[in-house]
Biotite code that builds the C-alpha atoms (Angstrom):
import biotite.structure as struc

atoms = struc.array([
    struc.Atom([60.108, 78.522, 99.719], chain_id="A", res_id=1, res_name="MET", atom_name="CA", element="C"),
    struc.Atom([60.514, 75.106, 98.031], chain_id="A", res_id=2, res_name="ARG", atom_name="CA", element="C"),
    struc.Atom([62.842, 76.649, 95.449], chain_id="A", res_id=3, res_name="THR", atom_name="CA", element="C"),
    struc.Atom([64.960, 78.328, 98.134], chain_id="A", res_id=4, res_name="ILE", atom_name="CA", element="C"),
    struc.Atom([65.234, 75.105, 100.160], chain_id="A", res_id=5, res_name="LEU", atom_name="CA", element="C"),
    struc.Atom([66.372, 73.162, 97.105], chain_id="A", res_id=6, res_name="ILE", atom_name="CA", element="C"),
    struc.Atom([68.953, 75.835, 96.227], chain_id="A", res_id=7, res_name="LEU", atom_name="CA", element="C"),
    struc.Atom([70.322, 75.809, 99.773], chain_id="A", res_id=8, res_name="ILE", atom_name="CA", element="C"),
    struc.Atom([70.490, 72.011, 99.768], chain_id="A", res_id=9, res_name="SER", atom_name="CA", element="C"),
    struc.Atom([72.262, 72.124, 96.390], chain_id="A", res_id=10, res_name="LEU", atom_name="CA", element="C"),
    struc.Atom([75.012, 74.281, 97.912], chain_id="A", res_id=11, res_name="ILE", atom_name="CA", element="C"),
    struc.Atom([75.300, 71.913, 100.883], chain_id="A", res_id=12, res_name="ILE", atom_name="CA", element="C"),
    struc.Atom([75.518, 68.904, 98.566], chain_id="A", res_id=13, res_name="VAL", atom_name="CA", element="C"),
    struc.Atom([78.238, 70.620, 96.510], chain_id="A", res_id=14, res_name="ALA", atom_name="CA", element="C"),
    struc.Atom([80.320, 71.209, 99.647], chain_id="A", res_id=15, res_name="VAL", atom_name="CA", element="C"),
    struc.Atom([79.802, 67.704, 101.044], chain_id="A", res_id=16, res_name="LEU", atom_name="CA", element="C"),
    struc.Atom([80.675, 66.225, 97.651], chain_id="A", res_id=17, res_name="SER", atom_name="CA", element="C"),
    struc.Atom([84.285, 67.430, 97.802], chain_id="A", res_id=18, res_name="ILE", atom_name="CA", element="C"),
    struc.Atom([85.579, 64.690, 100.160], chain_id="A", res_id=19, res_name="PRO", atom_name="CA", element="C"),
    struc.Atom([83.258, 62.165, 98.512], chain_id="A", res_id=20, res_name="LEU", atom_name="CA", element="C"),
    struc.Atom([84.964, 62.792, 95.154], chain_id="A", res_id=21, res_name="TYR", atom_name="CA", element="C"),
    struc.Atom([88.217, 61.474, 96.593], chain_id="A", res_id=22, res_name="LEU", atom_name="CA", element="C"),
    struc.Atom([86.532, 58.446, 98.152], chain_id="A", res_id=23, res_name="ILE", atom_name="CA", element="C"),
    struc.Atom([84.761, 57.578, 94.905], chain_id="A", res_id=24, res_name="GLU", atom_name="CA", element="C"),
    struc.Atom([87.970, 58.044, 92.898], chain_id="A", res_id=25, res_name="TRP", atom_name="CA", element="C"),
    struc.Atom([89.871, 55.677, 95.193], chain_id="A", res_id=26, res_name="ILE", atom_name="CA", element="C"),
    struc.Atom([87.091, 53.079, 95.000], chain_id="A", res_id=27, res_name="ILE", atom_name="CA", element="C"),
    struc.Atom([87.066, 53.386, 91.219], chain_id="A", res_id=28, res_name="GLY", atom_name="CA", element="C"),
    struc.Atom([90.781, 52.665, 91.006], chain_id="A", res_id=29, res_name="ARG", atom_name="CA", element="C"),
    struc.Atom([90.130, 49.222, 92.467], chain_id="A", res_id=30, res_name="PHE", atom_name="CA", element="C"),
    struc.Atom([86.564, 48.395, 91.369], chain_id="A", res_id=31, res_name="ASN", atom_name="CA", element="C"),
    struc.Atom([84.658, 50.605, 88.872], chain_id="A", res_id=32, res_name="PRO", atom_name="CA", element="C"),
    struc.Atom([81.390, 48.732, 89.439], chain_id="A", res_id=33, res_name="MET", atom_name="CA", element="C"),
    struc.Atom([81.506, 49.321, 93.201], chain_id="A", res_id=34, res_name="VAL", atom_name="CA", element="C"),
    struc.Atom([82.262, 52.997, 92.465], chain_id="A", res_id=35, res_name="MET", atom_name="CA", element="C"),
    struc.Atom([79.204, 53.149, 90.230], chain_id="A", res_id=36, res_name="HIS", atom_name="CA", element="C"),
    struc.Atom([76.909, 51.465, 92.756], chain_id="A", res_id=37, res_name="LYS", atom_name="CA", element="C"),
    struc.Atom([78.018, 53.656, 95.668], chain_id="A", res_id=38, res_name="THR", atom_name="CA", element="C"),
    struc.Atom([77.721, 56.803, 93.545], chain_id="A", res_id=39, res_name="ALA", atom_name="CA", element="C"),
    struc.Atom([74.258, 55.783, 92.381], chain_id="A", res_id=40, res_name="GLN", atom_name="CA", element="C"),
    struc.Atom([73.181, 55.195, 95.982], chain_id="A", res_id=41, res_name="ARG", atom_name="CA", element="C"),
    struc.Atom([74.381, 58.671, 96.989], chain_id="A", res_id=42, res_name="ILE", atom_name="CA", element="C"),
    struc.Atom([72.680, 60.307, 94.003], chain_id="A", res_id=43, res_name="VAL", atom_name="CA", element="C"),
    struc.Atom([69.479, 58.380, 94.742], chain_id="A", res_id=44, res_name="LEU", atom_name="CA", element="C"),
    struc.Atom([69.401, 59.717, 98.317], chain_id="A", res_id=45, res_name="ILE", atom_name="CA", element="C"),
    struc.Atom([69.996, 63.308, 97.183], chain_id="A", res_id=46, res_name="VAL", atom_name="CA", element="C"),
    struc.Atom([67.432, 63.148, 94.381], chain_id="A", res_id=47, res_name="PHE", atom_name="CA", element="C"),
    struc.Atom([64.779, 61.638, 96.623], chain_id="A", res_id=48, res_name="ARG", atom_name="CA", element="C"),
    struc.Atom([65.440, 64.402, 99.142], chain_id="A", res_id=49, res_name="PHE", atom_name="CA", element="C"),
    struc.Atom([64.916, 67.024, 96.435], chain_id="A", res_id=50, res_name="TRP", atom_name="CA", element="C"),
    struc.Atom([61.704, 65.283, 95.363], chain_id="A", res_id=51, res_name="ILE", atom_name="CA", element="C"),
    struc.Atom([60.603, 65.441, 99.007], chain_id="A", res_id=52, res_name="PHE", atom_name="CA", element="C"),
    struc.Atom([61.431, 69.165, 99.203], chain_id="A", res_id=53, res_name="LEU", atom_name="CA", element="C"),
    struc.Atom([59.443, 69.788, 96.026], chain_id="A", res_id=54, res_name="SER", atom_name="CA", element="C"),
    struc.Atom([56.335, 68.413, 97.775], chain_id="A", res_id=55, res_name="GLY", atom_name="CA", element="C"),
    struc.Atom([55.544, 66.259, 94.750], chain_id="A", res_id=56, res_name="THR", atom_name="CA", element="C"),
    struc.Atom([52.977, 63.491, 95.012], chain_id="A", res_id=57, res_name="ASP", atom_name="CA", element="C"),
    struc.Atom([54.140, 60.655, 92.799], chain_id="A", res_id=58, res_name="TYR", atom_name="CA", element="C"),
    struc.Atom([52.962, 57.253, 91.678], chain_id="A", res_id=59, res_name="THR", atom_name="CA", element="C"),
    struc.Atom([55.412, 54.706, 90.266], chain_id="A", res_id=60, res_name="ILE", atom_name="CA", element="C"),
    struc.Atom([53.804, 51.910, 88.241], chain_id="A", res_id=61, res_name="ASN", atom_name="CA", element="C"),
    struc.Atom([55.260, 48.727, 86.735], chain_id="A", res_id=62, res_name="GLY", atom_name="CA", element="C"),
    struc.Atom([58.710, 48.871, 88.313], chain_id="A", res_id=63, res_name="ARG", atom_name="CA", element="C"),
    struc.Atom([58.456, 45.140, 88.996], chain_id="A", res_id=64, res_name="GLU", atom_name="CA", element="C"),
    struc.Atom([58.488, 44.502, 85.238], chain_id="A", res_id=65, res_name="LYS", atom_name="CA", element="C"),
    struc.Atom([62.128, 45.535, 84.889], chain_id="A", res_id=66, res_name="VAL", atom_name="CA", element="C"),
    struc.Atom([64.611, 42.631, 84.642], chain_id="A", res_id=67, res_name="PRO", atom_name="CA", element="C"),
    struc.Atom([67.078, 43.179, 87.481], chain_id="A", res_id=68, res_name="VAL", atom_name="CA", element="C"),
    struc.Atom([69.573, 40.428, 86.574], chain_id="A", res_id=69, res_name="ASP", atom_name="CA", element="C"),
    struc.Atom([70.589, 41.880, 83.194], chain_id="A", res_id=70, res_name="GLU", atom_name="CA", element="C"),
    struc.Atom([71.339, 45.316, 81.702], chain_id="A", res_id=71, res_name="PRO", atom_name="CA", element="C"),
    struc.Atom([68.531, 47.032, 79.791], chain_id="A", res_id=72, res_name="VAL", atom_name="CA", element="C"),
    struc.Atom([68.041, 50.139, 77.679], chain_id="A", res_id=73, res_name="LEU", atom_name="CA", element="C"),
    struc.Atom([65.575, 52.514, 79.340], chain_id="A", res_id=74, res_name="TYR", atom_name="CA", element="C"),
    struc.Atom([63.772, 54.721, 76.838], chain_id="A", res_id=75, res_name="ILE", atom_name="CA", element="C"),
    struc.Atom([61.702, 57.599, 78.229], chain_id="A", res_id=76, res_name="ALA", atom_name="CA", element="C"),
    struc.Atom([59.817, 60.679, 77.125], chain_id="A", res_id=77, res_name="ASN", atom_name="CA", element="C"),
    struc.Atom([61.276, 63.926, 78.468], chain_id="A", res_id=78, res_name="HIS", atom_name="CA", element="C"),
    struc.Atom([59.161, 66.639, 80.072], chain_id="A", res_id=79, res_name="ARG", atom_name="CA", element="C"),
    struc.Atom([61.259, 68.097, 82.892], chain_id="A", res_id=80, res_name="SER", atom_name="CA", element="C"),
    struc.Atom([64.611, 68.359, 84.654], chain_id="A", res_id=81, res_name="PHE", atom_name="CA", element="C"),
    struc.Atom([62.902, 66.314, 87.350], chain_id="A", res_id=82, res_name="PHE", atom_name="CA", element="C"),
    struc.Atom([62.673, 63.326, 84.977], chain_id="A", res_id=83, res_name="ASP", atom_name="CA", element="C"),
    struc.Atom([66.295, 62.562, 85.852], chain_id="A", res_id=84, res_name="VAL", atom_name="CA", element="C"),
    struc.Atom([65.546, 62.835, 89.576], chain_id="A", res_id=85, res_name="PHE", atom_name="CA", element="C"),
    struc.Atom([62.768, 60.271, 89.282], chain_id="A", res_id=86, res_name="PHE", atom_name="CA", element="C"),
    struc.Atom([64.807, 58.138, 86.915], chain_id="A", res_id=87, res_name="GLY", atom_name="CA", element="C"),
    struc.Atom([67.732, 57.662, 89.279], chain_id="A", res_id=88, res_name="TYR", atom_name="CA", element="C"),
    struc.Atom([65.402, 57.429, 92.283], chain_id="A", res_id=89, res_name="SER", atom_name="CA", element="C"),
    struc.Atom([63.386, 54.491, 91.001], chain_id="A", res_id=90, res_name="PHE", atom_name="CA", element="C"),
    struc.Atom([65.294, 52.516, 88.357], chain_id="A", res_id=91, res_name="ILE", atom_name="CA", element="C"),
    struc.Atom([66.249, 49.160, 89.938], chain_id="A", res_id=92, res_name="PRO", atom_name="CA", element="C"),
    struc.Atom([69.520, 48.519, 88.062], chain_id="A", res_id=93, res_name="THR", atom_name="CA", element="C"),
    struc.Atom([72.991, 50.138, 87.956], chain_id="A", res_id=94, res_name="PRO", atom_name="CA", element="C"),
    struc.Atom([72.496, 52.660, 85.165], chain_id="A", res_id=95, res_name="THR", atom_name="CA", element="C"),
    struc.Atom([74.326, 55.279, 83.117], chain_id="A", res_id=96, res_name="ALA", atom_name="CA", element="C"),
    struc.Atom([72.485, 58.194, 81.515], chain_id="A", res_id=97, res_name="PHE", atom_name="CA", element="C"),
    struc.Atom([73.127, 59.789, 78.140], chain_id="A", res_id=98, res_name="ILE", atom_name="CA", element="C"),
    struc.Atom([72.940, 63.572, 78.574], chain_id="A", res_id=99, res_name="SER", atom_name="CA", element="C"),
    struc.Atom([73.321, 66.631, 76.388], chain_id="A", res_id=100, res_name="LYS", atom_name="CA", element="C"),
    struc.Atom([76.865, 67.958, 76.190], chain_id="A", res_id=101, res_name="ASP", atom_name="CA", element="C"),
    struc.Atom([76.122, 71.258, 77.975], chain_id="A", res_id=102, res_name="SER", atom_name="CA", element="C"),
    struc.Atom([75.603, 69.422, 81.297], chain_id="A", res_id=103, res_name="ILE", atom_name="CA", element="C"),
    struc.Atom([79.330, 68.663, 81.271], chain_id="A", res_id=104, res_name="ARG", atom_name="CA", element="C"),
    struc.Atom([79.949, 72.327, 82.181], chain_id="A", res_id=105, res_name="LYS", atom_name="CA", element="C"),
    struc.Atom([77.916, 72.249, 85.415], chain_id="A", res_id=106, res_name="ILE", atom_name="CA", element="C"),
    struc.Atom([80.161, 71.788, 88.481], chain_id="A", res_id=107, res_name="PRO", atom_name="CA", element="C"),
    struc.Atom([79.330, 69.002, 90.935], chain_id="A", res_id=108, res_name="CYS", atom_name="CA", element="C"),
    struc.Atom([76.668, 67.445, 88.694], chain_id="A", res_id=109, res_name="ILE", atom_name="CA", element="C"),
    struc.Atom([79.176, 66.689, 85.936], chain_id="A", res_id=110, res_name="ALA", atom_name="CA", element="C"),
    struc.Atom([81.562, 65.056, 88.405], chain_id="A", res_id=111, res_name="GLN", atom_name="CA", element="C"),
    struc.Atom([78.898, 62.735, 89.795], chain_id="A", res_id=112, res_name="TRP", atom_name="CA", element="C"),
    struc.Atom([77.874, 61.863, 86.241], chain_id="A", res_id=113, res_name="MET", atom_name="CA", element="C"),
    struc.Atom([81.473, 60.850, 85.610], chain_id="A", res_id=114, res_name="TYR", atom_name="CA", element="C"),
    struc.Atom([81.324, 58.440, 88.560], chain_id="A", res_id=115, res_name="PHE", atom_name="CA", element="C"),
    struc.Atom([78.076, 57.096, 87.089], chain_id="A", res_id=116, res_name="LEU", atom_name="CA", element="C"),
    struc.Atom([79.673, 56.427, 83.672], chain_id="A", res_id=117, res_name="SER", atom_name="CA", element="C"),
    struc.Atom([77.321, 58.876, 81.958], chain_id="A", res_id=118, res_name="CYS", atom_name="CA", element="C"),
    struc.Atom([77.921, 60.041, 78.390], chain_id="A", res_id=119, res_name="SER", atom_name="CA", element="C"),
    struc.Atom([77.660, 63.568, 77.037], chain_id="A", res_id=120, res_name="PHE", atom_name="CA", element="C"),
    struc.Atom([76.174, 63.926, 73.558], chain_id="A", res_id=121, res_name="LEU", atom_name="CA", element="C"),
    struc.Atom([76.854, 66.823, 71.207], chain_id="A", res_id=122, res_name="ASP", atom_name="CA", element="C"),
    struc.Atom([73.771, 66.770, 68.998], chain_id="A", res_id=123, res_name="ARG", atom_name="CA", element="C"),
    struc.Atom([75.518, 68.777, 66.271], chain_id="A", res_id=124, res_name="ASP", atom_name="CA", element="C"),
    struc.Atom([78.499, 66.440, 65.969], chain_id="A", res_id=125, res_name="ASP", atom_name="CA", element="C"),
    struc.Atom([77.777, 63.198, 64.127], chain_id="A", res_id=126, res_name="VAL", atom_name="CA", element="C"),
    struc.Atom([81.177, 61.739, 65.005], chain_id="A", res_id=127, res_name="LYS", atom_name="CA", element="C"),
    struc.Atom([80.548, 62.450, 68.697], chain_id="A", res_id=128, res_name="SER", atom_name="CA", element="C"),
    struc.Atom([77.174, 60.707, 68.460], chain_id="A", res_id=129, res_name="GLY", atom_name="CA", element="C"),
    struc.Atom([78.723, 57.578, 66.986], chain_id="A", res_id=130, res_name="LEU", atom_name="CA", element="C"),
    struc.Atom([81.355, 57.541, 69.733], chain_id="A", res_id=131, res_name="GLU", atom_name="CA", element="C"),
    struc.Atom([78.675, 57.849, 72.429], chain_id="A", res_id=132, res_name="VAL", atom_name="CA", element="C"),
    struc.Atom([76.805, 54.877, 70.955], chain_id="A", res_id=133, res_name="ILE", atom_name="CA", element="C"),
    struc.Atom([80.031, 52.868, 70.895], chain_id="A", res_id=134, res_name="LYS", atom_name="CA", element="C"),
    struc.Atom([80.785, 53.762, 74.532], chain_id="A", res_id=135, res_name="GLN", atom_name="CA", element="C"),
    struc.Atom([77.338, 52.726, 75.697], chain_id="A", res_id=136, res_name="ASN", atom_name="CA", element="C"),
    struc.Atom([77.379, 49.467, 73.752], chain_id="A", res_id=137, res_name="VAL", atom_name="CA", element="C"),
    struc.Atom([80.535, 48.685, 75.725], chain_id="A", res_id=138, res_name="SER", atom_name="CA", element="C"),
    struc.Atom([78.856, 49.647, 79.014], chain_id="A", res_id=139, res_name="LEU", atom_name="CA", element="C"),
    struc.Atom([76.048, 47.181, 78.328], chain_id="A", res_id=140, res_name="VAL", atom_name="CA", element="C"),
    struc.Atom([78.078, 44.315, 76.881], chain_id="A", res_id=141, res_name="SER", atom_name="CA", element="C"),
    struc.Atom([81.270, 44.566, 78.966], chain_id="A", res_id=142, res_name="ASP", atom_name="CA", element="C"),
    struc.Atom([80.336, 46.254, 82.250], chain_id="A", res_id=143, res_name="ARG", atom_name="CA", element="C"),
    struc.Atom([76.717, 45.047, 82.369], chain_id="A", res_id=144, res_name="LYS", atom_name="CA", element="C"),
    struc.Atom([75.367, 48.520, 83.073], chain_id="A", res_id=145, res_name="LEU", atom_name="CA", element="C"),
    struc.Atom([71.931, 49.622, 81.943], chain_id="A", res_id=146, res_name="SER", atom_name="CA", element="C"),
    struc.Atom([71.606, 52.824, 79.911], chain_id="A", res_id=147, res_name="VAL", atom_name="CA", element="C"),
    struc.Atom([68.905, 55.519, 80.176], chain_id="A", res_id=148, res_name="PHE", atom_name="CA", element="C"),
    struc.Atom([68.067, 57.694, 77.165], chain_id="A", res_id=149, res_name="VAL", atom_name="CA", element="C"),
    struc.Atom([65.423, 60.302, 76.332], chain_id="A", res_id=150, res_name="CYS", atom_name="CA", element="C"),
    struc.Atom([65.501, 60.097, 72.515], chain_id="A", res_id=151, res_name="PRO", atom_name="CA", element="C"),
    struc.Atom([63.248, 63.113, 71.901], chain_id="A", res_id=152, res_name="GLU", atom_name="CA", element="C"),
    struc.Atom([66.461, 65.084, 72.362], chain_id="A", res_id=153, res_name="GLY", atom_name="CA", element="C"),
    struc.Atom([64.887, 67.906, 74.372], chain_id="A", res_id=154, res_name="LYS", atom_name="CA", element="C"),
    struc.Atom([62.151, 68.557, 76.886], chain_id="A", res_id=155, res_name="ARG", atom_name="CA", element="C"),
    struc.Atom([58.624, 68.424, 75.504], chain_id="A", res_id=156, res_name="ASN", atom_name="CA", element="C"),
    struc.Atom([55.589, 69.487, 77.562], chain_id="A", res_id=157, res_name="SER", atom_name="CA", element="C"),
    struc.Atom([53.045, 68.945, 74.773], chain_id="A", res_id=158, res_name="THR", atom_name="CA", element="C"),
    struc.Atom([50.753, 65.929, 74.519], chain_id="A", res_id=159, res_name="ASP", atom_name="CA", element="C"),
    struc.Atom([52.431, 64.678, 71.336], chain_id="A", res_id=160, res_name="GLU", atom_name="CA", element="C"),
    struc.Atom([55.872, 63.092, 71.684], chain_id="A", res_id=161, res_name="LEU", atom_name="CA", element="C"),
    struc.Atom([58.594, 64.374, 69.396], chain_id="A", res_id=162, res_name="TYR", atom_name="CA", element="C"),
    struc.Atom([60.230, 62.027, 66.917], chain_id="A", res_id=163, res_name="GLU", atom_name="CA", element="C"),
    struc.Atom([62.653, 59.605, 68.596], chain_id="A", res_id=164, res_name="PHE", atom_name="CA", element="C"),
    struc.Atom([66.247, 59.704, 67.360], chain_id="A", res_id=165, res_name="LYS", atom_name="CA", element="C"),
    struc.Atom([66.977, 56.232, 65.988], chain_id="A", res_id=166, res_name="GLU", atom_name="CA", element="C"),
    struc.Atom([70.714, 56.221, 66.737], chain_id="A", res_id=167, res_name="GLY", atom_name="CA", element="C"),
    struc.Atom([70.431, 55.377, 70.441], chain_id="A", res_id=168, res_name="CYS", atom_name="CA", element="C"),
    struc.Atom([68.505, 52.198, 69.640], chain_id="A", res_id=169, res_name="PHE", atom_name="CA", element="C"),
    struc.Atom([71.700, 50.717, 68.202], chain_id="A", res_id=170, res_name="ARG", atom_name="CA", element="C"),
    struc.Atom([72.685, 50.154, 71.830], chain_id="A", res_id=171, res_name="ILE", atom_name="CA", element="C"),
    struc.Atom([69.916, 47.570, 71.993], chain_id="A", res_id=172, res_name="ALA", atom_name="CA", element="C"),
    struc.Atom([70.279, 46.069, 68.521], chain_id="A", res_id=173, res_name="THR", atom_name="CA", element="C"),
    struc.Atom([74.051, 45.592, 68.933], chain_id="A", res_id=174, res_name="ARG", atom_name="CA", element="C"),
    struc.Atom([73.816, 44.022, 72.394], chain_id="A", res_id=175, res_name="THR", atom_name="CA", element="C"),
    struc.Atom([70.340, 42.403, 72.235], chain_id="A", res_id=176, res_name="ASN", atom_name="CA", element="C"),
    struc.Atom([69.519, 43.945, 75.618], chain_id="A", res_id=177, res_name="CYS", atom_name="CA", element="C"),
    struc.Atom([65.842, 44.450, 76.357], chain_id="A", res_id=178, res_name="LYS", atom_name="CA", element="C"),
    struc.Atom([64.248, 47.876, 76.009], chain_id="A", res_id=179, res_name="ILE", atom_name="CA", element="C"),
    struc.Atom([62.153, 49.165, 78.924], chain_id="A", res_id=180, res_name="VAL", atom_name="CA", element="C"),
    struc.Atom([59.767, 51.998, 77.935], chain_id="A", res_id=181, res_name="PRO", atom_name="CA", element="C"),
    struc.Atom([59.188, 54.674, 80.582], chain_id="A", res_id=182, res_name="ILE", atom_name="CA", element="C"),
    struc.Atom([56.422, 57.258, 80.460], chain_id="A", res_id=183, res_name="CYS", atom_name="CA", element="C"),
    struc.Atom([56.464, 60.435, 82.549], chain_id="A", res_id=184, res_name="TYR", atom_name="CA", element="C"),
    struc.Atom([53.246, 62.385, 83.029], chain_id="A", res_id=185, res_name="THR", atom_name="CA", element="C"),
    struc.Atom([52.956, 65.919, 84.492], chain_id="A", res_id=186, res_name="ASN", atom_name="CA", element="C"),
    struc.Atom([56.591, 66.255, 85.613], chain_id="A", res_id=187, res_name="THR", atom_name="CA", element="C"),
    struc.Atom([56.748, 69.667, 83.902], chain_id="A", res_id=188, res_name="GLU", atom_name="CA", element="C"),
    struc.Atom([54.265, 70.945, 86.510], chain_id="A", res_id=189, res_name="ASN", atom_name="CA", element="C"),
    struc.Atom([56.939, 70.712, 89.204], chain_id="A", res_id=190, res_name="ILE", atom_name="CA", element="C"),
    struc.Atom([59.202, 73.347, 87.631], chain_id="A", res_id=191, res_name="PHE", atom_name="CA", element="C"),
    struc.Atom([59.029, 74.152, 83.913], chain_id="A", res_id=192, res_name="GLU", atom_name="CA", element="C"),
    struc.Atom([55.354, 75.203, 83.898], chain_id="A", res_id=193, res_name="ALA", atom_name="CA", element="C"),
    struc.Atom([56.103, 78.121, 86.258], chain_id="A", res_id=194, res_name="HIS", atom_name="CA", element="C"),
    struc.Atom([59.799, 78.965, 86.009], chain_id="A", res_id=195, res_name="LEU", atom_name="CA", element="C"),
    struc.Atom([61.760, 79.727, 88.134], chain_id="A", res_id=196, res_name="PRO", atom_name="CA", element="C"),
    struc.Atom([59.661, 78.324, 90.994], chain_id="A", res_id=197, res_name="TRP", atom_name="CA", element="C"),
    struc.Atom([59.367, 74.741, 92.188], chain_id="A", res_id=198, res_name="VAL", atom_name="CA", element="C"),
    struc.Atom([55.800, 73.891, 93.128], chain_id="A", res_id=199, res_name="ARG", atom_name="CA", element="C"),
    struc.Atom([53.881, 70.884, 94.362], chain_id="A", res_id=200, res_name="LYS", atom_name="CA", element="C"),
    struc.Atom([52.518, 68.618, 91.632], chain_id="A", res_id=201, res_name="ALA", atom_name="CA", element="C"),
    struc.Atom([51.112, 65.126, 91.117], chain_id="A", res_id=202, res_name="SER", atom_name="CA", element="C"),
    struc.Atom([53.075, 63.023, 88.654], chain_id="A", res_id=203, res_name="ILE", atom_name="CA", element="C"),
    struc.Atom([53.267, 59.438, 87.434], chain_id="A", res_id=204, res_name="THR", atom_name="CA", element="C"),
    struc.Atom([56.178, 57.362, 86.183], chain_id="A", res_id=205, res_name="MET", atom_name="CA", element="C"),
    struc.Atom([55.067, 54.237, 84.326], chain_id="A", res_id=206, res_name="ASP", atom_name="CA", element="C"),
    struc.Atom([57.363, 51.353, 83.366], chain_id="A", res_id=207, res_name="PHE", atom_name="CA", element="C"),
    struc.Atom([56.139, 49.456, 80.303], chain_id="A", res_id=208, res_name="GLY", atom_name="CA", element="C"),
    struc.Atom([56.589, 45.847, 79.305], chain_id="A", res_id=209, res_name="GLU", atom_name="CA", element="C"),
    struc.Atom([60.201, 45.080, 78.338], chain_id="A", res_id=210, res_name="PRO", atom_name="CA", element="C"),
    struc.Atom([60.761, 44.658, 74.600], chain_id="A", res_id=211, res_name="ILE", atom_name="CA", element="C"),
    struc.Atom([62.848, 41.632, 73.625], chain_id="A", res_id=212, res_name="ASP", atom_name="CA", element="C"),
    struc.Atom([64.947, 43.052, 70.797], chain_id="A", res_id=213, res_name="VAL", atom_name="CA", element="C"),
    struc.Atom([66.406, 39.645, 69.922], chain_id="A", res_id=214, res_name="ALA", atom_name="CA", element="C"),
    struc.Atom([62.932, 38.416, 68.926], chain_id="A", res_id=215, res_name="SER", atom_name="CA", element="C"),
    struc.Atom([62.260, 41.278, 66.476], chain_id="A", res_id=216, res_name="LEU", atom_name="CA", element="C"),
    struc.Atom([62.647, 40.845, 62.741], chain_id="A", res_id=217, res_name="ASP", atom_name="CA", element="C"),
    struc.Atom([64.932, 42.989, 60.608], chain_id="A", res_id=218, res_name="ARG", atom_name="CA", element="C"),
    struc.Atom([62.247, 45.485, 59.569], chain_id="A", res_id=219, res_name="ASP", atom_name="CA", element="C"),
    struc.Atom([61.062, 45.969, 63.153], chain_id="A", res_id=220, res_name="GLU", atom_name="CA", element="C"),
    struc.Atom([64.626, 46.687, 64.269], chain_id="A", res_id=221, res_name="LYS", atom_name="CA", element="C"),
    struc.Atom([65.004, 49.192, 61.432], chain_id="A", res_id=222, res_name="LYS", atom_name="CA", element="C"),
    struc.Atom([62.035, 51.197, 62.762], chain_id="A", res_id=223, res_name="HIS", atom_name="CA", element="C"),
    struc.Atom([62.590, 50.513, 66.445], chain_id="A", res_id=224, res_name="LEU", atom_name="CA", element="C"),
    struc.Atom([62.528, 54.192, 67.402], chain_id="A", res_id=225, res_name="GLY", atom_name="CA", element="C"),
    struc.Atom([59.077, 54.771, 65.961], chain_id="A", res_id=226, res_name="GLU", atom_name="CA", element="C"),
    struc.Atom([57.803, 51.533, 67.515], chain_id="A", res_id=227, res_name="MET", atom_name="CA", element="C"),
    struc.Atom([58.937, 52.522, 71.003], chain_id="A", res_id=228, res_name="VAL", atom_name="CA", element="C"),
    struc.Atom([57.764, 56.116, 70.543], chain_id="A", res_id=229, res_name="ARG", atom_name="CA", element="C"),
    struc.Atom([54.273, 54.842, 69.764], chain_id="A", res_id=230, res_name="GLN", atom_name="CA", element="C"),
    struc.Atom([54.306, 52.533, 72.804], chain_id="A", res_id=231, res_name="ILE", atom_name="CA", element="C"),
    struc.Atom([55.192, 55.434, 75.103], chain_id="A", res_id=232, res_name="ILE", atom_name="CA", element="C"),
    struc.Atom([52.703, 57.729, 73.348], chain_id="A", res_id=233, res_name="GLN", atom_name="CA", element="C"),
    struc.Atom([49.965, 55.163, 74.012], chain_id="A", res_id=234, res_name="ASP", atom_name="CA", element="C"),
    struc.Atom([51.065, 54.909, 77.656], chain_id="A", res_id=235, res_name="MET", atom_name="CA", element="C"),
    struc.Atom([50.930, 58.691, 77.952], chain_id="A", res_id=236, res_name="TYR", atom_name="CA", element="C"),
    struc.Atom([47.497, 58.976, 76.312], chain_id="A", res_id=237, res_name="ASP", atom_name="CA", element="C"),
    struc.Atom([46.097, 56.250, 78.540], chain_id="A", res_id=238, res_name="GLU", atom_name="CA", element="C"),
    struc.Atom([47.457, 57.901, 81.683], chain_id="A", res_id=239, res_name="ARG", atom_name="CA", element="C"),
    struc.Atom([46.306, 61.377, 80.670], chain_id="A", res_id=240, res_name="ARG", atom_name="CA", element="C"),
    struc.Atom([42.791, 60.166, 79.915], chain_id="A", res_id=241, res_name="ASN", atom_name="CA", element="C"),
    struc.Atom([42.418, 58.002, 83.013], chain_id="A", res_id=242, res_name="SER", atom_name="CA", element="C"),
])
C-alpha cells in the first residue's frame, strides 16, 4: 500500500509540476538564487510527504552543527534512494546535489534538479568529471550554494564504506569551504532491502563536526577523501553498535 500511495503521489506531483516549471523559469530569469530557494522549498515539501507515506521513523542528529551563513560541502555515505529525500528534507542551506548522469533521463525529477543547480556526473568520462568539479567550485565561490556529494559513487548497504572518490574534494580545497560529514544508517531498509516495496523502517541521519579545510596541511588535503571516509565510517560504526 505504501508503494502504491507513493506512485500515485508521484504522478500527481508530475502533473502539478507543469505550471510550476514556468513559474520557476520566470523567477530564474530575474533571480537565480530565489529560483533555487523556492524550488528547494517545493522539493522539501514533496520529499517530506514521501517520507511520511513510507511510514519511516527517523532521528536527525547534529543538524545544529552546520554553518548556515556560508556554503559547505556535504559528504555522505550512500545506502538508498531515500538518502536524497532525507538530504533535501533536512539540510539547512541552499544546496545543489551531484548526481549520476542517468538521472538526467528521468522526467520531472531532472527538471527540478535543473532548478536546483544540480550536476550530472558521467563516471566513465574523465573530462565530464573535471567539468562537474569546475561547475561546483563556481556554485560555492560565486553563487554561495552548498554542494552535496556521495563519493562512494553508488549505493552500498554493507557495513564497510566503499572508497571515496577524491575528485569531489577539490570543491572544498579550491574554495576553502568547510566539509560537513553526514552518516546515514538503515535507509536501505525503507526500499532496497525488499524491492520493489516500500516498508516502514527506523533510520538515523547524523551530521558530524564541520571540517575546516583551510586549517589542514598539504598532506591532509592530499588524502582528504580517506580522512572523511574514516570519519563517516566511525560515525556509522558507533551508531550501529549503540
